[in-house]
C-alpha positions as CSV (number, residue, x, y, z in Angstrom):
1,M,-15.6,4.8,25.0
2,R,-12.3,3.4,25.5
3,G,-9.1,5.5,26.5
4,P,-5.4,5.6,26.1
5,E,-3.3,3.0,28.4
6,I,-0.8,5.1,30.3
7,P,2.6,3.9,31.1
8,V,2.6,3.3,34.7
9,A,6.4,4.9,34.8
10,A,5.1,8.0,32.9
11,T,5.6,11.3,34.7
12,G,5.2,15.1,33.8
13,L,5.5,16.1,30.0
14,L,5.5,12.4,29.0
15,R,2.4,11.0,31.1
16,T,0.5,14.2,29.9
17,F,1.4,13.0,26.1
18,A,0.1,9.5,26.5
19,E,-3.0,10.6,29.0
20,A,-4.1,12.7,25.2
21,G,-3.2,9.3,23.6
22,M,-0.4,11.1,21.2
23,I,2.0,8.3,22.3
24,H,1.3,4.9,23.0
25,V,2.9,2.6,25.7
26,A,5.7,0.8,23.3
27,D,6.7,4.1,22.5
28,F,7.4,5.7,25.8
29,H,9.1,2.3,26.7
30,L,11.1,1.9,23.9
31,A,12.5,5.9,24.0
32,R,12.6,5.6,28.0
33,R,15.3,2.8,27.5
34,M,17.1,4.3,24.9
35,A,17.5,7.6,26.8
36,A,18.5,6.1,30.1
37,Y,21.1,4.0,27.9
38,C,22.6,6.8,26.7
39,G,22.5,8.7,30.1
40,E,19.4,11.1,28.8
41,S,17.2,12.5,31.5
42,D,15.5,15.9,29.9
43,D,11.8,15.1,29.8
44,R,11.2,17.3,26.5
45,V,13.9,15.6,24.8
46,V,12.7,11.5,26.1
47,L,9.3,13.0,24.5
48,A,11.0,13.8,21.1
49,F,12.3,10.2,21.2
50,A,8.9,8.8,21.9
51,L,7.3,10.8,18.9
52,T,9.8,9.5,16.5
53,V,9.1,6.0,17.3
54,R,5.1,6.9,17.4
55,E,5.7,8.4,13.6
56,L,7.5,5.3,12.5
57,R,4.5,3.3,14.0
58,L,2.1,5.3,11.8
59,G,4.1,5.7,8.7
60,S,6.6,8.6,8.7
61,V,10.5,7.8,8.4
62,C,11.3,10.8,11.0
63,L,9.8,13.5,13.0
64,D,10.1,17.2,12.0
65,L,10.4,18.8,15.2
66,A,9.6,22.3,13.7
67,S,5.6,20.6,12.5
68,A,5.4,18.5,15.4
69,P,2.8,20.5,17.3
70,E,0.9,19.8,14.1
71,L,0.3,16.6,14.4
72,I,-2.9,15.0,15.3
73,V,-3.9,12.4,17.9
74,P,-4.3,9.2,16.5
75,G,-6.5,7.3,18.9
76,E,-9.6,6.0,18.3
77,A,-12.9,5.5,20.3
78,D,-14.8,2.3,19.9
79,D,-16.8,3.4,16.8
80,G,-13.9,4.2,14.9
81,S,-13.8,8.1,15.3
82,A,-11.2,10.2,16.9
83,M,-11.1,11.0,20.4
84,A,-11.7,14.6,21.7
85,P,-8.6,16.9,21.0
86,I,-6.5,18.0,23.7
87,E,-4.4,21.2,24.4
88,L,-0.8,19.8,24.7
89,P,1.9,21.8,26.4
90,W,4.3,21.4,23.6
91,P,7.9,22.3,24.2
92,E,9.5,25.9,22.8
93,P,10.5,24.6,19.5
94,H,13.9,26.4,19.5
95,A,15.1,25.5,22.8
96,W,13.5,22.0,22.3
97,A,16.0,21.5,18.7
98,E,18.4,22.6,20.9
99,A,18.5,20.2,23.9
100,V,17.7,17.3,21.3
101,S,20.7,18.6,19.3
102,A,22.9,18.7,22.8
103,S,21.4,15.1,23.6
104,P,24.2,12.3,24.1
105,A,21.7,9.5,22.6
106,V,21.4,12.4,19.3
107,A,24.2,12.0,16.7
108,G,24.4,14.5,13.3
109,P,24.3,13.5,10.0
110,E,28.0,12.5,9.6
111,S,28.5,11.6,13.4
112,G,29.1,8.1,14.6
113,P,26.3,5.9,15.4
114,R,24.0,6.5,18.2
115,P,20.2,5.4,18.7
116,F,19.0,8.8,17.0
117,R,20.2,11.2,14.0
118,L,19.3,14.6,13.6
119,A,19.5,16.2,10.2
120,D,17.8,19.4,8.8
121,G,15.4,19.4,11.7
122,L,14.5,15.9,11.0
123,L,14.4,13.5,14.3
124,Y,15.3,9.5,12.9
125,L,16.2,6.3,14.6
126,D,19.6,5.6,13.3
127,R,18.6,2.7,11.4
128,F,16.0,4.7,9.1
129,F,18.3,7.6,8.7
130,A,20.7,4.9,7.2
131,E,18.2,3.3,5.2
132,E,16.9,6.9,3.8
133,R,21.1,7.8,3.0
134,A,21.6,4.4,1.3
135,L,18.4,4.8,-0.9
136,A,19.0,7.8,-2.1
137,A,23.0,7.1,-2.7
138,H,21.9,4.2,-4.6
139,L,19.6,6.0,-7.0
140,R,22.2,8.9,-7.1
141,H,24.9,6.4,-8.1
142,R,22.7,4.5,-10.8
143,S,21.4,7.9,-12.3
144,A,25.1,8.9,-12.6
145,L,25.8,5.9,-15.1
146,P,25.7,5.8,-18.7
147,D,22.9,4.9,-20.4
148,L,22.3,1.3,-21.3
149,P,21.9,0.3,-25.3
150,S,18.5,1.3,-25.8
151,P,16.9,-1.1,-28.7
152,Q,14.2,1.0,-31.1
153,P,11.0,0.7,-29.0
154,R,8.7,-1.7,-30.1
155,A,5.6,0.4,-31.5
156,P,2.1,0.1,-30.2
157,E,-0.3,-2.7,-31.1
158,P,-2.4,-2.0,-34.6
159,G,-5.5,0.0,-33.7
160,M,-4.5,1.4,-30.2
161,V,-4.8,5.0,-30.1
162,P,-1.2,6.8,-29.8
163,D,0.2,8.0,-26.6
164,P,3.3,10.2,-26.2
165,T,3.6,9.4,-22.7
166,Q,3.5,5.9,-23.3
167,D,6.4,6.0,-25.8
168,T,8.2,8.1,-23.7
169,A,8.0,6.1,-20.7
170,V,9.1,3.2,-23.3
171,Q,12.2,5.0,-24.3
172,A,12.9,5.5,-20.4
173,A,12.6,2.5,-19.3
174,T,14.9,0.7,-22.0
175,R,17.3,3.6,-22.0
176,A,18.0,4.5,-18.1
177,R,19.3,2.2,-15.4
178,T,16.4,2.9,-13.0
179,S,12.9,4.9,-14.3
180,V,9.8,5.0,-12.7
181,I,6.3,5.1,-14.4
182,T,3.7,6.5,-12.6
183,G,-0.1,6.6,-13.7
184,G,-4.0,5.9,-12.5
185,P,-6.1,3.1,-13.3
186,G,-6.5,2.3,-17.1
187,S,-3.5,4.8,-18.2
188,G,-1.7,1.9,-19.7
189,K,0.8,0.5,-17.1
190,T,0.6,-2.9,-18.6
191,T,0.8,-2.0,-22.1
192,V,4.1,0.1,-21.0
193,V,5.5,-2.9,-19.4
194,S,4.7,-5.6,-22.1
195,R,6.4,-2.7,-24.6
196,I,9.1,-2.4,-22.7
197,I,9.6,-6.1,-22.2
198,D,9.6,-7.1,-26.3
199,T,11.3,-3.8,-27.3
200,L,14.4,-5.5,-25.0
201,T,13.8,-8.9,-26.4
202,S,14.4,-7.7,-30.1
203,R,18.0,-8.1,-29.5
204,G,17.9,-12.0,-28.1
205,P,16.4,-12.9,-25.0
206,V,16.2,-11.3,-21.5
207,T,15.9,-12.4,-17.9
208,V,12.7,-10.6,-16.0
209,A,11.6,-10.4,-13.0
210,L,7.8,-9.4,-12.3
211,T,7.4,-8.6,-8.8
212,A,5.1,-6.3,-6.2
213,P,4.5,-6.1,-2.7
214,T,1.9,-8.7,-2.7
215,G,1.8,-12.0,-4.4
216,K,-1.7,-11.3,-6.1
217,A,-0.4,-8.0,-7.4
218,A,2.6,-10.0,-9.0
219,T,0.5,-12.8,-10.5
220,R,-2.2,-10.2,-12.1
221,L,0.9,-8.2,-13.7
222,E,2.5,-11.9,-15.2
223,T,-1.3,-13.2,-16.6
224,A,-1.8,-9.2,-18.0
225,V,2.1,-9.4,-19.7
226,R,2.8,-13.1,-20.5
227,N,-1.0,-12.6,-22.9
228,R,0.2,-9.5,-24.8
229,L,4.2,-10.5,-26.0
230,R,5.0,-11.0,-29.1
231,H,7.8,-13.2,-28.5
232,P,7.2,-15.2,-24.9
233,E,10.2,-17.5,-25.8
234,R,12.4,-14.5,-25.9
235,V,11.7,-14.2,-22.4
236,A,12.5,-15.7,-19.0
237,L,10.1,-14.8,-16.4
238,T,10.0,-14.6,-12.8
239,T,7.5,-14.0,-11.0
240,G,6.6,-13.3,-6.7
241,T,6.5,-11.2,-4.2
242,L,9.3,-8.4,-3.6
243,H,10.0,-10.2,-0.3
244,R,10.5,-13.6,-2.3
245,I,12.7,-11.6,-5.1
246,V,15.4,-10.6,-2.9
247,G,15.3,-13.5,-0.9
248,V,13.9,-11.7,2.8
249,V,14.2,-14.0,5.4
250,P,11.2,-13.9,7.3
251,G,11.1,-12.6,11.1
252,R,15.0,-11.2,10.2
253,A,16.9,-8.3,8.8
254,E,18.4,-10.5,6.4
255,R,18.0,-11.3,2.8
256,T,19.8,-13.9,0.1
257,H,20.5,-11.3,-2.6
258,D,22.4,-7.8,-2.1
259,R,25.4,-5.8,-3.3
260,L,27.7,-9.1,-2.9
261,N,25.2,-11.6,-4.3
262,P,23.2,-9.4,-6.9
263,L,19.7,-10.4,-8.4
264,P,20.3,-12.4,-11.3
265,F,17.9,-10.5,-14.0
266,D,18.2,-8.2,-17.1
267,V,15.2,-6.5,-15.9
268,V,13.4,-6.3,-12.5
269,I,9.9,-4.5,-13.1
270,V,8.2,-3.4,-9.5
271,D,4.7,-3.0,-9.9
272,E,2.7,-1.7,-7.1
273,T,5.6,0.3,-6.1
274,S,3.3,2.9,-3.8
275,M,3.0,0.0,-1.5
276,V,7.1,-0.6,-0.9
277,S,8.5,0.7,2.7
278,L,11.4,2.5,2.7
279,T,13.4,-0.5,3.9
280,L,12.3,-3.3,1.1
281,M,12.9,-0.4,-1.2
282,S,16.5,0.0,0.1
283,W,17.5,-3.6,0.2
284,L,15.9,-4.1,-3.4
285,L,18.2,-0.8,-4.4
286,D,21.3,-3.2,-2.8
287,A,20.6,-6.0,-4.5
288,V,19.9,-4.8,-7.8
289,S,23.2,-4.7,-10.3
290,D,24.6,-1.7,-12.4
291,S,23.9,-3.6,-15.5
292,T,20.0,-4.6,-14.3
293,R,17.4,-2.1,-15.9
294,L,14.9,-1.5,-12.2
295,I,11.2,-0.2,-13.5
296,L,9.3,0.7,-10.8
297,I,5.4,1.3,-11.7
298,G,2.8,2.9,-9.6
299,D,0.4,5.2,-8.6
300,P,1.5,7.7,-6.1
301,N,-1.8,8.8,-5.3
302,Q,-2.8,5.6,-3.4
303,L,-2.0,4.8,-0.2
304,A,1.7,4.4,1.4
305,S,3.2,1.3,2.4
306,V,1.6,0.0,5.7
307,E,5.1,0.2,7.0
308,A,7.6,3.4,7.5
309,G,7.9,5.7,3.9
310,A,6.2,6.6,1.0
311,V,9.6,6.3,-1.5
312,L,7.1,6.6,-4.5
313,A,5.6,9.3,-3.4
314,D,9.0,11.1,-2.7
315,I,10.6,10.0,-5.9
316,S,7.6,11.6,-7.8
317,A,8.0,14.6,-5.7
318,A,11.4,15.3,-6.1
319,P,12.2,13.6,-10.3
320,D,16.0,14.8,-10.1
321,L,16.8,12.1,-7.7
322,V,15.8,8.9,-11.0
323,T,17.5,11.1,-13.8
324,S,19.1,9.3,-17.0
325,P,22.0,11.1,-19.1
326,G,20.0,10.6,-22.2
327,G,16.7,12.1,-21.1
328,P,13.7,12.0,-18.2
329,A,13.7,8.8,-16.6
330,V,10.5,9.9,-14.3
331,V,7.4,9.6,-16.5
332,Q,3.4,10.2,-15.7
333,L,1.7,8.3,-17.9
334,G,-1.7,10.4,-19.9
335,G,-5.5,10.2,-18.4
336,S,-7.2,6.7,-18.6
337,H,-7.8,4.5,-21.9
338,R,-10.8,3.3,-20.8
339,N,-13.8,4.8,-21.1
340,L,-14.3,7.6,-18.9
341,D,-17.3,5.9,-17.1
342,D,-18.6,7.6,-13.6
343,V,-16.2,5.3,-11.3
344,A,-13.0,7.1,-13.4
345,R,-14.5,10.4,-13.0
346,L,-15.5,9.3,-9.3
347,A,-11.5,8.6,-9.0
348,D,-10.5,11.9,-10.9
349,S,-12.4,14.2,-8.6
350,I,-11.3,12.7,-5.6
351,R,-7.3,12.7,-6.8
352,D,-8.2,16.3,-7.5
353,G,-9.7,16.8,-4.1
354,D,-12.8,18.3,-6.1
355,A,-15.8,17.2,-3.0
356,D,-18.7,19.1,-4.6
357,G,-17.7,17.3,-8.1
358,C,-17.7,13.9,-5.7
359,L,-21.2,14.6,-4.2
360,A,-22.5,16.0,-7.4
361,L,-21.7,12.7,-9.5
362,L,-22.4,10.2,-6.6
363,E,-26.3,12.1,-6.8
364,Q,-26.7,11.5,-10.5
365,S,-24.7,8.0,-11.4
366,E,-26.4,5.1,-11.7
367,T,-22.8,3.3,-10.9
368,C,-21.7,5.1,-7.9
369,S,-23.7,6.1,-4.8
370,L,-23.5,7.1,-1.4
371,T,-25.7,5.6,1.0
372,T,-26.2,7.0,4.8
373,Y,-24.2,4.6,7.5
374,T,-24.0,6.2,10.4
375,G,-22.4,2.9,12.1
376,T,-26.1,1.7,14.1
377,E,-27.5,0.5,10.7
378,S,-27.6,-3.5,10.1
379,L,-26.8,-5.4,6.7
380,A,-30.5,-5.9,6.1
381,D,-30.8,-1.7,6.5
382,L,-28.6,-1.6,4.0
383,S,-30.6,-3.6,1.0
384,T,-27.6,-2.4,-2.1
385,L,-25.2,-3.8,0.3
386,A,-27.2,-6.8,1.2
387,I,-27.9,-7.9,-2.8
388,D,-24.2,-7.2,-3.7
389,V,-22.7,-9.5,-0.5
390,E,-25.7,-12.2,-1.7
391,A,-25.1,-12.4,-5.0
392,A,-21.3,-13.1,-5.0
393,A,-21.5,-15.6,-2.5
394,R,-24.7,-17.3,-3.9
395,D,-22.4,-17.8,-7.7
396,A,-19.3,-18.6,-5.4
397,L,-21.3,-21.4,-3.6
398,A,-22.7,-22.7,-6.8
399,A,-19.2,-23.2,-8.6
400,A,-18.0,-24.7,-5.4
401,V,-20.6,-27.3,-5.3
402,A,-20.0,-28.3,-9.0
403,G,-16.2,-28.4,-8.1
404,D,-15.5,-25.2,-10.9
405,G,-12.5,-23.7,-8.8
406,N,-11.9,-21.2,-11.6
407,Q,-15.5,-20.1,-11.4
408,A,-15.9,-20.1,-7.7
409,I,-12.4,-17.4,-7.9
410,R,-14.3,-15.5,-10.2
411,A,-17.6,-15.0,-8.4
412,L,-15.4,-14.1,-5.4
413,E,-13.9,-11.3,-7.2
414,Q,-17.3,-9.6,-8.6
415,H,-17.7,-7.8,-5.2
416,R,-15.5,-6.9,-2.7
417,L,-16.7,-5.3,1.1
418,L,-13.8,-2.7,2.0
419,C,-13.3,-0.8,5.4
420,A,-10.7,1.6,6.5
421,H,-10.3,0.2,10.4
422,R,-10.7,-3.0,11.3
423,E,-12.5,-2.6,15.3
424,G,-15.8,-1.3,15.8
425,P,-18.8,-0.8,13.8
426,F,-17.0,0.5,10.6
427,G,-14.1,-2.0,10.7
428,T,-13.6,-5.3,9.3
429,G,-14.4,-7.4,12.3
430,H,-17.9,-5.8,12.9
431,W,-18.7,-6.5,9.1
432,Q,-16.9,-10.0,8.9
433,Q,-19.4,-10.9,11.5
434,E,-22.3,-8.9,10.2
435,V,-22.2,-10.6,6.5
436,R,-21.7,-14.3,7.7
437,R,-24.3,-14.4,9.8
438,H,-26.9,-12.4,6.8
439,L,-25.4,-15.5,4.6
440,A,-25.8,-18.2,6.9
441,A,-29.5,-17.1,7.6
442,T,-29.7,-16.4,3.7
443,L,-28.2,-19.2,1.2
444,P,-29.1,-22.8,2.2
445,G,-25.6,-24.6,3.6
446,Y,-23.7,-21.7,3.9
447,A,-21.3,-20.9,6.9
448,P,-21.9,-23.6,9.3
449,E,-20.8,-22.8,13.1
450,V,-18.0,-24.9,12.6
451,G,-15.0,-26.4,9.9
452,P,-14.5,-25.9,6.2
453,Y,-17.7,-25.1,3.6
454,P,-18.2,-25.3,0.3
455,G,-18.1,-21.4,-0.8
456,Q,-16.2,-20.3,2.2
457,P,-14.1,-17.4,0.8
458,L,-10.6,-17.4,2.3
459,I,-7.6,-14.8,2.7
460,V,-4.1,-16.3,3.8
461,T,-2.4,-14.4,6.8
462,R,1.0,-15.6,6.9
463,N,3.6,-16.5,4.0
464,S,4.5,-20.1,3.6
465,D,6.1,-21.9,0.6
466,L,2.8,-22.3,-1.3
467,V,1.0,-19.1,-0.6
468,S,1.8,-15.6,0.3
469,N,0.4,-13.2,2.9
470,G,-2.8,-11.7,1.0
471,D,-3.8,-14.5,-1.4
472,V,-7.3,-15.5,-1.3
473,A,-9.0,-18.6,-1.6
474,V,-12.5,-20.7,-2.0
475,I,-13.4,-23.6,-0.7
476,V,-14.6,-26.1,-3.4
477,E,-15.8,-29.6,-3.2
478,S,-13.8,-31.8,-5.6
479,E,-14.4,-35.8,-5.8
480,G,-16.0,-35.9,-2.0
481,R,-13.5,-34.2,-0.5
482,L,-12.8,-29.9,0.2
483,L,-9.9,-28.0,-1.4
484,A,-8.9,-24.4,-1.5
485,A,-8.8,-23.0,-4.9
486,V,-6.1,-20.6,-4.7
487,D,-6.3,-17.5,-6.9
488,R,-3.2,-17.3,-9.1
489,G,-4.1,-14.5,-11.5
490,G,-7.4,-15.5,-12.3
491,H,-7.1,-19.1,-12.6
492,A,-7.4,-21.7,-9.4
493,E,-4.9,-24.1,-8.0
494,M,-6.2,-26.6,-6.0
495,L,-4.6,-27.0,-3.2
496,N,-5.7,-28.9,0.6
497,P,-6.6,-26.1,2.6
498,L,-4.1,-27.5,5.4
499,L,-1.3,-26.4,3.1
500,L,-2.4,-22.9,3.4
501,E,-1.0,-22.8,7.3
502,A,-2.9,-19.2,8.2
503,T,-5.7,-18.1,6.6
504,Q,-9.2,-16.4,7.9
505,E,-12.4,-15.7,6.4
506,L,-13.1,-13.1,3.9
507,H,-16.5,-11.3,3.9
508,A,-14.5,-7.7,4.3
509,M,-11.1,-6.8,3.8
510,T,-9.5,-3.7,5.0
511,I,-8.8,-1.1,2.2
512,H,-4.9,-1.4,2.7
513,K,-5.3,-5.1,2.1
514,S,-7.0,-4.9,-1.3
515,Q,-4.2,-2.9,-2.8
516,G,-2.8,-4.8,-5.8
517,S,-6.5,-6.1,-6.7
518,Q,-9.6,-5.3,-8.7
519,F,-12.9,-6.3,-7.9
520,E,-16.2,-6.2,-10.5
521,R,-17.8,-3.7,-7.9
522,V,-16.5,-2.3,-4.4
523,S,-18.5,-1.2,-1.0
524,V,-16.7,1.0,1.3
525,I,-17.6,1.8,4.5
526,L,-16.8,5.2,5.4
527,P,-15.5,6.0,8.8
528,P,-17.2,9.0,9.9
529,P,-15.7,12.6,9.9
530,G,-13.4,12.2,13.2
531,S,-11.4,9.0,11.8
532,P,-7.7,9.9,11.7
533,L,-7.8,7.4,8.7
534,L,-10.2,9.3,6.7
535,T,-7.9,10.5,3.7
536,R,-7.7,11.1,0.4
537,E,-5.5,8.9,-0.6
538,L,-7.6,6.2,1.7
539,L,-10.7,6.8,-0.9
540,Y,-9.0,7.1,-3.8
541,T,-7.3,3.4,-3.0
542,A,-10.8,2.1,-2.3
543,V,-12.9,3.7,-5.5
544,T,-10.0,2.6,-8.1
545,R,-10.2,-1.2,-6.8
546,A,-13.6,-1.5,-9.0
547,E,-14.0,-1.7,-12.6
548,S,-17.5,-1.0,-12.9
549,M,-19.5,-0.1,-9.8
550,V,-18.9,2.0,-6.6
551,R,-21.1,2.0,-3.4
552,L,-20.1,4.4,-0.5
553,Y,-21.7,4.1,2.6
554,G,-21.1,7.0,5.6
555,S,-21.8,10.4,5.4
556,P,-21.3,13.2,3.0
557,D,-18.9,15.0,5.8
558,A,-17.2,12.1,6.2
559,L,-16.9,12.1,2.3
560,R,-15.8,15.7,2.3
561,K,-13.1,15.2,5.0
562,A,-11.5,12.4,3.3
563,V,-11.4,14.5,0.0
564,G,-9.9,17.3,2.0
565,T,-7.4,15.3,4.2
566,R,-4.2,14.3,2.5
567,A,-2.3,11.7,4.3
568,R,0.8,12.7,6.2
569,R,4.4,11.1,5.8
570,A,7.4,12.8,7.1
571,S,10.8,11.9,5.1
572,G,13.7,13.4,4.1
573,L,14.2,11.7,0.9
574,V,12.5,14.9,-1.5
575,R,15.1,17.1,0.9
576,T,17.9,14.6,0.1
577,A,17.4,15.3,-3.5
578,T,17.0,19.1,-4.1
579,L,18.0,21.5,-1.7
580,G,15.1,24.1,-0.9
581,K,12.2,22.0,-1.8
582,P,9.4,22.0,0.3
583,K,8.9,19.9,3.6
584,R,6.7,16.7,3.3
């Protein structure tokens, strides 16, 4: 079992927290450098700085000083579990807050720029305070403007079950400058988007940007929407990742579009908004003109962005932040319009925090199950998992050898193995190797030691002009050479594999990476109960990736821990919206 890395220069209070795994080397050095630059020497204050950096690294926007002693140690042992808890000498809260407030490195909410900001008990790095303030100001500004001209909403398709929440969502999106539409799988989000676009085209041509945090999610939305439009000739659709739409320059805090060069669209629709970070959302709002309708769509119960912020969840918790003079602008869609199968029931039970209901369903269901996995079993010991990975790989291989890129992509989407961790027996690294070895021994010609091979599944790990980070592909044979069939929302684009630049084999992927995707069957490796990653949002996200079957591999205790643990993301956005709201 590996312990935490200890900064050599750390002493006193900071060393104690570093030894406990509460702050990492990078947290310490950044905090110490900022403190030294401003002449701050109080260990309590430098600890607050280091914890603020730590919270950003873990996805929060700020550090809530009052609740800081409730923070958990995020360190992981080699098996993916949490390290043993340690009693820490937390500073006395009142004196700690006073010392932080008096620091020359800390400004108040209305003071001039300093490295840190303290506002209402929340400690920020100055950049993130500014982004949060700017985002709230943009949303309030757009909410205060008069509603846009709203055509009569398009009626639902003949034979569709009437849904008042969908009608309300269409009305809000066509009327309000900013609208938020939330709902789980099967709640009709895609139907609502197509109705919104058709409604707006009743007055003439419309330019629409369909975007999402990942290229796969954006393409999937475009494919679904385009097939439902009544008058596609009246719509100029632009599809791409949110980074590409805004024009973010890779590796820099720069973008093509901002308030001086706004986005040239009548409507901007963002899918999978739960994955959008505070920084990216603030850039988007800065780039959207007052005349553009901005429609944010997503499921706030899913995992938040891997970067700082939980904007969709914050807005859902503070609907006063996004309003419209003519009526509600934040709309939650009703229940699932799909057949309420066991996958949907399992997702609902997880969302509602009903661990007993989850376990009862998993015992009785034919399409959802929980199989014991302790971190020691091999793939050969987990027969159902072995059957699932073999079936998908065999079909992908057959299609690849036949040169059928479309079928190879469909085969790849039959099944996906998901993990919470990257390392250890519960992580993607271990399971990538485990599945590869098993398939190489099972399928003739599959997974040679070196080089690309027919049926090889790939995931893109870096953006380029041709592909986006997270795109998936399958290597196929075509006229005597190997090509990469890249998934473009259900159809394959054939590219030279060398053009993909950065890829890795895709035998397992993290649950975070799976957001925005759907698979026929999903297998999920649950970490042990001690894992800090084991949350309700993580499990819900994993289960809702499946269309027809979910296999969980772990323990009942791990499932109970996941269902009973909400992800924690500290933010000031809810407080900004309505004074007196409970803290996040």
